[in-house]
C-alpha positions as CSV (number, residue, x, y, z in Angstrom):
1,M,0.0,0.0,0.0
2,G,3.0,2.3,0.4
3,T,3.6,2.5,-3.3
4,F,0.0,3.6,-3.9
5,S,0.3,6.5,-1.4
6,K,3.6,7.5,-2.9
7,S,2.0,7.6,-6.3
8,C,-0.9,9.7,-5.0
9,D,1.5,12.1,-3.3
10,M,3.5,12.5,-6.5
11,T,0.3,13.0,-8.5
12,A,-1.0,15.6,-6.0
13,E,2.3,17.5,-6.1
14,H,2.3,17.5,-9.9
15,I,-1.2,18.9,-10.0
16,R,-0.4,21.5,-7.4
17,K,2.6,22.7,-9.4
18,A,0.5,22.9,-12.6
19,M,-2.2,24.8,-10.7
20,H,0.4,27.2,-9.4
21,T,1.9,27.7,-12.9
22,A,-1.6,28.3,-14.3
23,R,-2.3,30.7,-11.4
24,G,-5.3,28.6,-10.3
25,R,-7.0,28.3,-13.7
26,I,-8.2,24.8,-14.5
27,Q,-9.5,25.0,-18.0
28,G,-8.8,27.0,-21.2
29,A,-5.6,28.1,-22.8
30,G,-2.9,28.1,-20.2
31,G,-5.0,26.2,-17.7
32,A,-3.7,23.4,-15.5
33,A,-5.6,20.8,-17.4
34,N,-4.1,22.0,-20.7
35,L,-0.6,22.0,-19.2
36,L,-1.1,18.4,-17.9
37,G,-2.7,17.2,-21.2
38,I,-6.0,16.0,-19.6
39,Q,-9.6,17.1,-19.7
40,A,-10.7,19.8,-17.2
41,N,-13.4,17.5,-15.7
42,T,-10.8,14.7,-15.2
43,L,-8.5,17.2,-13.4
44,R,-11.3,18.3,-11.2
45,A,-12.2,14.7,-10.3
46,R,-8.6,13.9,-9.5
47,M,-8.4,17.0,-7.3
48,R,-11.5,16.0,-5.4
49,K,-10.1,12.5,-5.0
50,L,-6.8,13.8,-3.7
51,G,-8.4,16.4,-1.5
52,I,-6.9,19.4,-3.4
53,R,-9.2,22.4,-3.0
54,Y,-10.0,24.6,-6.1
55,G,-12.3,27.3,-7.1
56,R,-13.8,29.6,-4.4
57,T,-12.8,27.2,-1.6
58,A,-9.1,27.2,-2.5
59,L,-6.4,29.4,-1.2
60,R,-4.9,31.9,-3.7
61,W,-2.4,30.0,-5.8
62,E,0.0,32.9,-5.8
63,E,0.3,32.7,-2.0
64,T,0.8,28.9,-1.7
65,P,4.4,27.7,-1.6
66,V,5.4,25.2,-4.2
67,T,8.1,22.7,-3.1
């Protein structure tokens, strides 16, 4: 089960970096989904599954540190 959690952690970090690069935008030109090469709805579903907040409930992406 450790490999699964590592994979989820890596996926979550990858999504967070893409969201930071896209300045919180999920869809459209320059959006995180576009940067990751996936559909916007797929990205939202993965973010929900991983517990990554987005939209009005999220912190401002400019203020969140990226490691």
